[in-house]
The first five atom37 places (N, CA, C, CB, O) and aatype in JSON, in Angstrom:
{
  "aatype": [12, 6, 9, 18, 5, 9, 16, 8, 6, 18, 0, 18, 3, 0, 6, 9, 17, 2, 19, 16, 15, 14, 12, 2, 14, 6, 6, 13, 6, 10, 10, 9, 0, 18, 9, 5, 13, 6, 19, 2, 6, 9, 3, 6, 8, 19, 15, 10, 9, 8, 9, 3, 12, 19, 5, 1, 19, 10, 14, 10, 18, 7, 4, 11, 1, 16, 13, 3, 3, 9, 10, 3, 3, 3, 3, 8, 3, 13, 3, 10, 8, 17, 9, 17, 6, 15, 2, 16, 7, 11, 18, 3, 6, 9, 10, 11, 12, 6, 11, 9, 14, 15, 14],
  "atom_mask": [
    [1, 1, 1, 1, 1],
    [1, 1, 1, 1, 1],
    [1, 1, 1, 1, 1],
    [1, 1, 1, 1, 1],
    [1, 1, 1, 1, 1],
    [1, 1, 1, 1, 1],
    [1, 1, 1, 1, 1],
    [1, 1, 1, 1, 1],
    [1, 1, 1, 1, 1],
    [1, 1, 1, 1, 1],
    [1, 1, 1, 1, 1],
    [1, 1, 1, 1, 1],
    [1, 1, 1, 1, 1],
    [1, 1, 1, 1, 1],
    [1, 1, 1, 1, 1],
    [1, 1, 1, 1, 1],
    [1, 1, 1, 1, 1],
    [1, 1, 1, 1, 1],
    [1, 1, 1, 1, 1],
    [1, 1, 1, 1, 1],
    [1, 1, 1, 1, 1],
    [1, 1, 1, 1, 1],
    [1, 1, 1, 1, 1],
    [1, 1, 1, 1, 1],
    [1, 1, 1, 1, 1],
    [1, 1, 1, 1, 1],
    [1, 1, 1, 1, 1],
    [1, 1, 1, 1, 1],
    [1, 1, 1, 1, 1],
    [1, 1, 1, 1, 1],
    [1, 1, 1, 1, 1],
    [1, 1, 1, 1, 1],
    [1, 1, 1, 1, 1],
    [1, 1, 1, 1, 1],
    [1, 1, 1, 1, 1],
    [1, 1, 1, 1, 1],
    [1, 1, 1, 1, 1],
    [1, 1, 1, 1, 1],
    [1, 1, 1, 1, 1],
    [1, 1, 1, 1, 1],
    [1, 1, 1, 1, 1],
    [1, 1, 1, 1, 1],
    [1, 1, 1, 1, 1],
    [1, 1, 1, 1, 1],
    [1, 1, 1, 1, 1],
    [1, 1, 1, 1, 1],
    [1, 1, 1, 1, 1],
    [1, 1, 1, 1, 1],
    [1, 1, 1, 1, 1],
    [1, 1, 1, 1, 1],
    [1, 1, 1, 1, 1],
    [1, 1, 1, 1, 1],
    [1, 1, 1, 1, 1],
    [1, 1, 1, 1, 1],
    [1, 1, 1, 1, 1],
    [1, 1, 1, 1, 1],
    [1, 1, 1, 1, 1],
    [1, 1, 1, 1, 1],
    [1, 1, 1, 1, 1],
    [1, 1, 1, 1, 1],
    [1, 1, 1, 1, 1],
    [1, 1, 1, 0, 1],
    [1, 1, 1, 1, 1],
    [1, 1, 1, 1, 1],
    [1, 1, 1, 1, 1],
    [1, 1, 1, 1, 1],
    [1, 1, 1, 1, 1],
    [1, 1, 1, 1, 1],
    [1, 1, 1, 1, 1],
    [1, 1, 1, 1, 1],
    [1, 1, 1, 1, 1],
    [1, 1, 1, 1, 1],
    [1, 1, 1, 1, 1],
    [1, 1, 1, 1, 1],
    [1, 1, 1, 1, 1],
    [1, 1, 1, 1, 1],
    [1, 1, 1, 1, 1],
    [1, 1, 1, 1, 1],
    [1, 1, 1, 1, 1],
    [1, 1, 1, 1, 1],
    [1, 1, 1, 1, 1],
    [1, 1, 1, 1, 1],
    [1, 1, 1, 1, 1],
    [1, 1, 1, 1, 1],
    [1, 1, 1, 1, 1],
    [1, 1, 1, 1, 1],
    [1, 1, 1, 1, 1],
    [1, 1, 1, 1, 1],
    [1, 1, 1, 0, 1],
    [1, 1, 1, 1, 1],
    [1, 1, 1, 1, 1],
    [1, 1, 1, 1, 1],
    [1, 1, 1, 1, 1],
    [1, 1, 1, 1, 1],
    [1, 1, 1, 1, 1],
    [1, 1, 1, 1, 1],
    [1, 1, 1, 1, 1],
    [1, 1, 1, 1, 1],
    [1, 1, 1, 1, 1],
    [1, 1, 1, 1, 1],
    [1, 1, 1, 1, 1],
    [1, 1, 1, 1, 1],
    [1, 1, 1, 1, 1]
  ],
  "atom_positions": [
    [[-40.76, -92.05, 48.19], [-39.8, -91.73, 47.69], [-38.95, -90.07, 48.86], [-40.41, -91.54, 45.99], [-39.66, -89.06, 48.92]],
    [[-37.8, -90.05, 49.5], [-37.47, -89.24, 49.74], [-36.3, -88.13, 49.12], [-37.46, -89.67, 50.54], [-35.07, -88.09, 49.2]],
    [[-37.14, -87.42, 48.59], [-35.41, -86.33, 47.74], [-34.32, -85.73, 48.74], [-35.94, -84.49, 46.81], [-34.42, -84.76, 49.49]],
    [[-33.68, -86.26, 48.61], [-32.07, -85.47, 49.69], [-30.88, -85.11, 48.36], [-30.96, -87.22, 51.22], [-30.61, -85.6, 47.26]],
    [[-30.2, -83.52, 49.54], [-29.58, -83.19, 49.14], [-27.88, -83.39, 48.96], [-30.05, -82.56, 49.4], [-27.36, -82.69, 49.82]],
    [[-27.08, -83.95, 48.33], [-25.72, -84.29, 48.41], [-24.67, -83.14, 48.49], [-25.44, -85.09, 47.29], [-24.8, -82.18, 47.73]],
    [[-23.82, -83.17, 49.21], [-22.66, -81.61, 48.74], [-21.79, -82.1, 49.61], [-23.13, -79.63, 49.12], [-22.2, -82.99, 50.35]],
    [[-20.7, -81.74, 49.7], [-19.29, -82.3, 50.09], [-18.93, -79.85, 50.03], [-18.14, -84.08, 48.22], [-18.94, -78.9, 49.25]],
    [[-18.65, -80.3, 51.9], [-17.63, -78.53, 51.56], [-17.1, -78.59, 51.5], [-17.27, -77.42, 51.98], [-16.63, -77.52, 51.88]],
    [[-15.69, -79.74, 50.98], [-14.52, -79.16, 50.43], [-14.43, -79.92, 48.67], [-13.06, -79.58, 51.62], [-13.66, -80.77, 48.23]],
    [[-15.21, -79.43, 48.24], [-15.51, -80.6, 46.68], [-14.81, -79.3, 46.49], [-17.37, -81.29, 45.65], [-14.89, -78.32, 47.22]],
    [[-13.79, -79.5, 44.9], [-13.98, -78.35, 44.14], [-15.28, -78.24, 43.52], [-13.02, -78.25, 43.18], [-15.72, -77.09, 43.58]],
    [[-15.98, -78.99, 42.98], [-16.88, -78.62, 42.67], [-18.44, -78.45, 43.44], [-16.75, -79.19, 41.83], [-19.07, -79.47, 43.73]],
    [[-18.85, -77.41, 43.66], [-19.43, -76.96, 44.43], [-20.76, -77.39, 44.0], [-19.13, -75.73, 44.6], [-21.46, -77.04, 44.95]],
    [[-21.43, -77.88, 43.22], [-22.65, -78.23, 42.49], [-23.32, -79.56, 43.95], [-22.11, -79.04, 40.48], [-22.98, -80.41, 44.78]],
    [[-24.32, -78.91, 43.39], [-24.96, -79.82, 44.29], [-25.85, -81.1, 43.65], [-25.85, -78.93, 45.15], [-26.02, -81.28, 42.45]],
    [[-26.22, -81.66, 44.38], [-26.39, -83.02, 43.88], [-27.63, -83.59, 44.5], [-25.15, -83.9, 44.18], [-27.24, -84.02, 45.59]],
    [[-29.29, -83.9, 44.36], [-30.22, -84.4, 44.66], [-30.33, -86.1, 44.21], [-31.11, -83.51, 44.21], [-29.86, -86.59, 43.18]],
    [[-30.9, -86.62, 45.01], [-30.93, -88.29, 44.67], [-32.42, -87.92, 45.35], [-29.55, -89.74, 45.57], [-32.87, -87.0, 46.03]],
    [[-33.02, -89.43, 44.67], [-33.71, -90.0, 45.41], [-33.71, -91.35, 46.13], [-34.45, -89.88, 44.9], [-32.84, -92.2, 45.91]],
    [[-34.82, -91.55, 47.09], [-34.22, -92.54, 48.31], [-35.3, -92.62, 49.05], [-32.93, -92.02, 49.26], [-36.07, -91.81, 49.56]],
    [[-35.15, -94.59, 48.97], [-36.21, -95.16, 49.64], [-36.42, -95.23, 51.17], [-36.19, -96.32, 49.23], [-37.32, -95.46, 51.98]],
    [[-35.1, -94.89, 51.14], [-34.92, -94.25, 53.21], [-35.59, -92.95, 53.75], [-33.09, -93.71, 53.71], [-35.91, -91.92, 53.15]],
    [[-35.76, -93.4, 55.38], [-35.81, -92.17, 55.59], [-34.54, -91.42, 56.31], [-36.95, -92.07, 56.27], [-33.46, -91.94, 56.57]],
    [[-35.0, -89.78, 56.61], [-33.34, -89.66, 56.83], [-32.3, -90.08, 58.08], [-33.09, -88.27, 56.76], [-31.13, -89.71, 58.09]],
    [[-32.63, -90.53, 58.65], [-32.17, -91.05, 59.45], [-31.02, -92.35, 59.18], [-33.22, -91.25, 60.06], [-30.06, -92.67, 59.88]],
    [[-31.44, -92.87, 58.08], [-31.13, -94.56, 57.52], [-29.96, -93.87, 56.34], [-32.98, -95.72, 56.55], [-28.73, -93.76, 56.44]],
    [[-30.58, -93.61, 55.6], [-29.82, -92.13, 54.84], [-28.04, -91.95, 55.65], [-31.14, -90.23, 55.44], [-27.07, -92.7, 55.53]],
    [[-28.16, -90.96, 56.26], [-27.24, -90.91, 57.14], [-26.4, -91.79, 57.09], [-27.62, -90.87, 58.16], [-25.35, -91.76, 56.46]],
    [[-26.9, -92.79, 57.9], [-25.85, -93.98, 58.18], [-25.59, -94.68, 57.5], [-25.99, -94.73, 58.95], [-24.64, -95.43, 57.72]],
    [[-26.41, -94.76, 56.25], [-25.53, -95.75, 55.47], [-24.54, -94.39, 54.19], [-26.92, -97.26, 54.45], [-23.96, -94.55, 53.11]],
    [[-24.7, -93.59, 54.74], [-23.68, -92.44, 54.07], [-22.39, -92.73, 54.55], [-24.01, -90.84, 54.46], [-21.4, -93.0, 53.87]],
    [[-22.47, -92.65, 56.0], [-21.46, -93.07, 57.37], [-20.79, -94.29, 56.61], [-22.41, -93.64, 59.12], [-19.68, -94.37, 56.09]],
    [[-21.91, -95.29, 56.72], [-21.45, -96.4, 56.0], [-20.47, -96.57, 55.47], [-22.0, -96.67, 55.29], [-19.33, -96.88, 55.83]],
    [[-21.14, -96.27, 54.21], [-19.87, -96.49, 53.13], [-18.77, -95.91, 53.0], [-20.13, -96.33, 52.02], [-17.8, -96.37, 52.4]],
    [[-18.88, -94.36, 53.83], [-17.77, -94.17, 53.86], [-16.32, -94.92, 54.88], [-18.04, -93.03, 53.97], [-15.22, -95.41, 54.62]],
    [[-17.05, -94.67, 55.97], [-16.32, -95.61, 56.48], [-15.51, -96.84, 55.91], [-17.02, -95.96, 57.16], [-14.34, -97.2, 56.0]],
    [[-16.36, -97.21, 55.43], [-15.95, -98.62, 54.35], [-15.0, -98.54, 53.85], [-16.7, -98.97, 53.2], [-14.0, -99.22, 54.06]],
    [[-15.18, -97.43, 52.88], [-13.56, -97.12, 51.82], [-12.76, -96.99, 52.47], [-13.27, -95.89, 50.89], [-11.72, -97.54, 52.1]],
    [[-12.7, -96.19, 53.91], [-11.46, -95.86, 54.57], [-10.98, -96.65, 54.91], [-11.38, -95.19, 55.41], [-9.8, -96.95, 55.07]],
    [[-11.89, -97.07, 55.09], [-10.68, -99.22, 55.87], [-10.09, -99.9, 54.51], [-12.32, -101.31, 56.81], [-9.2, -100.74, 54.6]],
    [[-10.49, -99.6, 53.53], [-10.77, -100.11, 52.34], [-8.74, -99.6, 52.04], [-12.48, -99.23, 51.3], [-7.78, -100.3, 51.72]],
    [[-8.88, -97.81, 52.39], [-7.83, -97.15, 51.56], [-7.77, -96.3, 52.24], [-7.95, -96.78, 50.23], [-7.78, -95.34, 51.47]],
    [[-7.67, -95.66, 53.88], [-7.35, -94.75, 54.35], [-7.28, -93.2, 53.31], [-6.22, -95.28, 54.94], [-7.87, -92.14, 53.5]],
    [[-6.46, -93.53, 52.36], [-6.08, -91.81, 51.94], [-6.81, -91.86, 50.07], [-3.57, -91.39, 52.0], [-6.39, -91.46, 48.98]],
    [[-7.81, -92.45, 50.46], [-9.6, -92.56, 49.45], [-10.89, -91.95, 50.2], [-10.22, -94.48, 49.2], [-11.4, -92.64, 51.08]],
    [[-11.47, -90.67, 49.9], [-12.17, -90.0, 50.27], [-13.51, -90.03, 48.75], [-11.25, -88.7, 50.76], [-13.3, -89.94, 47.54]],
    [[-14.71, -90.18, 49.46], [-15.3, -90.1, 47.96], [-15.99, -88.22, 47.91], [-16.9, -91.65, 47.74], [-16.12, -87.31, 48.73]],
    [[-16.18, -88.37, 46.92], [-17.06, -86.63, 46.71], [-17.96, -87.1, 46.84], [-17.14, -85.56, 45.37], [-18.04, -88.33, 46.9]],
    [[-19.15, -86.18, 46.94], [-20.33, -86.33, 46.25], [-20.92, -86.68, 44.83], [-20.65, -85.49, 46.42], [-22.05, -87.14, 44.7]],
    [[-20.03, -86.42, 43.76], [-20.43, -87.12, 42.57], [-20.06, -88.12, 42.71], [-20.1, -86.76, 41.44], [-21.11, -88.74, 42.56]],
    [[-19.31, -88.85, 42.89], [-18.58, -90.29, 43.77], [-19.95, -90.9, 43.49], [-17.97, -90.19, 45.83], [-20.61, -91.44, 42.6]],
    [[-20.01, -90.42, 44.96], [-21.61, -91.26, 46.1], [-22.61, -91.33, 45.2], [-22.46, -90.2, 47.66], [-23.22, -92.4, 45.08]],
    [[-23.13, -89.61, 44.0], [-24.44, -90.12, 43.8], [-24.32, -90.92, 42.1], [-25.67, -88.67, 43.96], [-25.35, -91.45, 41.69]],
    [[-23.25, -90.96, 41.33], [-22.89, -91.43, 40.55], [-22.42, -93.06, 40.54], [-22.21, -90.59, 40.33], [-22.39, -93.81, 39.56]],
    [[-22.2, -93.24, 41.36], [-21.72, -95.28, 41.6], [-22.34, -95.74, 42.62], [-19.98, -95.81, 42.04], [-23.16, -96.65, 42.71]],
    [[-21.71, -94.78, 43.67], [-22.13, -96.28, 45.14], [-23.88, -96.03, 45.18], [-21.18, -95.76, 47.55], [-24.63, -96.96, 44.88]],
    [[-24.29, -94.99, 45.48], [-26.01, -95.31, 45.98], [-26.96, -95.67, 45.27], [-26.72, -94.31, 46.46], [-27.97, -96.29, 45.61]],
    [[-26.56, -95.19, 43.95], [-27.66, -96.31, 43.06], [-27.44, -97.82, 43.41], [-27.38, -96.24, 41.26], [-28.5, -98.44, 43.26]],
    [[-26.67, -98.42, 43.73], [-26.34, -99.97, 44.33], [-27.81, -99.83, 45.59], [-24.17, -100.16, 45.3], [-28.42, -100.88, 45.81]],
    [[-28.22, -98.72, 46.22], [-29.17, -99.31, 47.74], [-29.89, -98.11, 46.78], [-28.58, -99.13, 50.04], [-30.19, -97.13, 47.46]],
    [[-30.19, -98.01, 45.55], [-32.44, -97.7, 45.27], [-32.18, -96.53, 44.96], [0.0, 0.0, 0.0], [-32.91, -95.98, 44.13]],
    [[-30.8, -95.61, 45.68], [-31.66, -94.44, 44.89], [-30.51, -93.89, 43.77], [-32.26, -92.96, 46.11], [-29.48, -94.53, 43.54]],
    [[-30.96, -92.2, 42.88], [-31.35, -92.12, 41.62], [-31.0, -91.28, 41.84], [-32.4, -92.33, 41.0], [-31.23, -90.87, 42.98]],
    [[-29.99, -90.17, 40.64], [-30.06, -88.81, 40.91], [-31.82, -88.14, 40.4], [-28.64, -88.09, 39.98], [-32.75, -88.62, 39.76]],
    [[-31.69, -87.49, 40.74], [-32.71, -86.33, 40.68], [-32.9, -84.95, 40.36], [-33.03, -86.24, 41.51], [-32.21, -84.33, 41.17]],
    [[-33.43, -84.22, 39.66], [-33.21, -82.83, 39.23], [-34.07, -82.22, 39.62], [-33.08, -82.53, 37.98], [-34.11, -81.04, 39.26]],
    [[-35.44, -82.86, 40.78], [-36.27, -82.31, 41.08], [-35.34, -81.31, 42.34], [-37.48, -83.32, 41.36], [-34.17, -81.66, 42.53]],
    [[-35.84, -80.18, 43.1], [-35.59, -79.76, 44.02], [-36.45, -80.32, 45.19], [-35.56, -78.59, 43.78], [-37.61, -80.71, 45.17]],
    [[-35.34, -80.22, 46.44], [-36.0, -80.37, 47.59], [-36.48, -79.11, 48.15], [-35.24, -81.04, 48.47], [-36.16, -78.05, 47.61]],
    [[-37.3, -79.15, 49.35], [-37.87, -77.87, 50.16], [-37.22, -77.76, 50.77], [-38.94, -77.71, 50.8], [-36.61, -78.82, 50.91]],
    [[-36.72, -76.74, 51.59], [-35.77, -75.79, 52.62], [-35.95, -76.99, 54.05], [-36.64, -73.7, 53.0], [-36.9, -76.88, 54.83]],
    [[-35.33, -77.64, 54.14], [-35.38, -78.68, 55.09], [-33.75, -79.5, 55.24], [-36.66, -79.74, 54.54], [-33.2, -80.37, 54.56]],
    [[-33.4, -78.84, 56.28], [-32.78, -79.3, 56.99], [-32.03, -81.04, 56.66], [-33.65, -79.05, 58.0], [-30.97, -81.44, 56.17]],
    [[-33.12, -81.61, 57.18], [-33.55, -82.86, 57.2], [-32.76, -83.84, 56.28], [-34.9, -82.81, 56.88], [-32.13, -84.79, 56.75]],
    [[-32.83, -83.54, 54.89], [-32.54, -83.26, 53.69], [-31.32, -83.13, 53.59], [-33.12, -82.33, 53.24], [-30.54, -84.03, 53.24]],
    [[-30.98, -81.84, 53.91], [-29.43, -81.42, 53.21], [-28.01, -82.26, 53.82], [-29.13, -79.58, 53.59], [-27.6, -82.11, 54.97]],
    [[-27.31, -83.22, 52.71], [-26.7, -83.96, 53.33], [-25.49, -83.6, 53.29], [-26.91, -85.01, 53.05], [-25.36, -83.54, 52.07]],
    [[-23.88, -83.16, 53.95], [-23.17, -82.67, 53.43], [-22.17, -84.21, 53.94], [-22.98, -81.06, 53.77], [-21.93, -84.59, 55.09]],
    [[-21.88, -84.65, 53.03], [-20.37, -86.0, 52.99], [-19.9, -85.45, 54.38], [-18.69, -85.82, 51.37], [-20.17, -85.92, 55.48]],
    [[-18.84, -83.93, 54.0], [-17.88, -83.65, 55.15], [-18.76, -83.77, 56.73], [-17.19, -81.95, 54.87], [-18.21, -84.16, 57.76]],
    [[-19.85, -83.45, 56.67], [-20.04, -83.12, 57.8], [-20.96, -84.35, 58.49], [-20.61, -81.73, 57.76], [-21.4, -84.37, 59.64]],
    [[-21.1, -85.29, 57.54], [-21.58, -86.63, 58.37], [-20.72, -87.46, 58.56], [-22.56, -87.41, 57.83], [-21.12, -88.38, 59.27]],
    [[-19.07, -87.58, 58.03], [-18.01, -88.24, 58.16], [-17.82, -87.2, 59.79], [-16.82, -88.17, 56.63], [-17.86, -87.87, 60.82]],
    [[-17.7, -86.18, 59.89], [-17.38, -85.87, 61.3], [-18.35, -86.1, 62.46], [-17.07, -84.56, 61.33], [-17.98, -86.58, 63.53]],
    [[-19.43, -85.78, 62.24], [-20.55, -86.01, 63.11], [-20.65, -87.24, 63.48], [-21.71, -85.65, 62.63], [-21.06, -87.24, 64.64]],
    [[-20.46, -88.56, 63.01], [-20.92, -89.83, 62.96], [-19.18, -90.27, 63.62], [-21.63, -90.43, 61.18], [-19.21, -91.03, 64.59]],
    [[-17.69, -89.82, 63.11], [-16.74, -90.45, 63.72], [-16.82, -91.25, 65.25], [-15.87, -89.5, 63.71], [-16.63, -92.45, 65.44]],
    [[-17.04, -90.59, 65.9], [-17.56, -91.3, 67.28], [-17.93, -92.72, 67.22], [0.0, 0.0, 0.0], [-17.51, -93.59, 67.98]],
    [[-18.59, -92.84, 66.45], [-19.51, -94.32, 66.53], [-18.3, -95.03, 65.45], [-21.65, -94.24, 65.74], [-17.93, -96.16, 65.76]],
    [[-17.82, -94.55, 64.48], [-17.06, -95.07, 63.78], [-17.16, -97.08, 64.14], [-15.64, -94.17, 64.12], [-17.91, -97.9, 63.6]],
    [[-16.34, -97.24, 64.97], [-16.49, -99.16, 64.98], [-18.16, -99.45, 65.6], [-14.98, -100.12, 66.5], [-18.4, -100.66, 65.68]],
    [[-18.97, -98.81, 65.91], [-19.87, -98.99, 65.86], [-20.62, -99.24, 64.44], [-20.12, -98.24, 66.55], [-20.94, -100.32, 63.94]],
    [[-20.81, -97.97, 63.93], [-21.1, -98.47, 62.63], [-20.48, -99.32, 61.23], [-21.36, -97.58, 62.33], [-20.85, -99.58, 60.08]],
    [[-19.73, -99.48, 61.79], [-18.84, -100.6, 60.96], [-19.37, -102.13, 61.26], [-17.12, -100.52, 61.46], [-19.5, -102.9, 60.31]],
    [[-19.6, -102.43, 62.22], [-20.09, -103.63, 63.12], [-21.14, -103.58, 62.96], [-19.9, -103.74, 64.47], [-21.66, -104.48, 63.61]],
    [[-22.29, -102.68, 62.11], [-22.72, -103.43, 61.24], [-23.43, -104.31, 60.84], [-22.31, -103.66, 61.06], [-22.47, -105.03, 60.57]],
    [[-24.21, -104.86, 60.57], [-24.56, -106.05, 58.88], [-24.86, -105.07, 58.58], [-25.78, -107.5, 58.49], [-25.47, -104.05, 58.91]],
    [[-24.01, -105.79, 57.45], [-23.95, -105.39, 55.94], [-25.31, -104.58, 55.51], [-23.79, -106.8, 54.96], [-26.4, -105.11, 55.29]],
    [[-25.05, -103.46, 55.47], [-26.72, -102.63, 54.71], [-26.95, -103.47, 53.17], [-26.42, -100.31, 54.19], [-26.23, -103.3, 52.18]],
    [[-27.91, -104.24, 53.23], [-28.24, -104.83, 52.07], [-28.52, -103.69, 51.11], [-29.38, -105.78, 52.23], [-28.83, -102.53, 51.42]],
    [[-28.34, -104.29, 49.68], [-28.72, -102.96, 48.43], [-29.98, -103.77, 48.06], [-27.38, -102.61, 46.76], [-29.84, -104.96, 48.36]],
    [[-30.79, -103.57, 47.69], [-32.01, -103.67, 47.04], [-32.03, -104.66, 45.44], [-32.41, -102.07, 46.82], [-33.08, -104.8, 44.81]]
  ]
}
């Protein structure tokens, strides 16, 4: 299991939330982008903050909140705002993927 740090640059709460996940960093980032884009398809005026993602959505994909610290490793630090920004160019491609199955 990997440990990832989830943040959101513009969240009112600057708290860092850590989760464990069976996914590697590339899969985890793709999952977060996919979830954000799916939410946008439902209502473009809604966005998930990191707390929503950790508490409500990621558990559906085998992730659990942890209070363990991560190493200083940029590959394990995920900011929801920057994931959105860096994957927007692949928006349609990511949404056309087969649904990411939950465990």
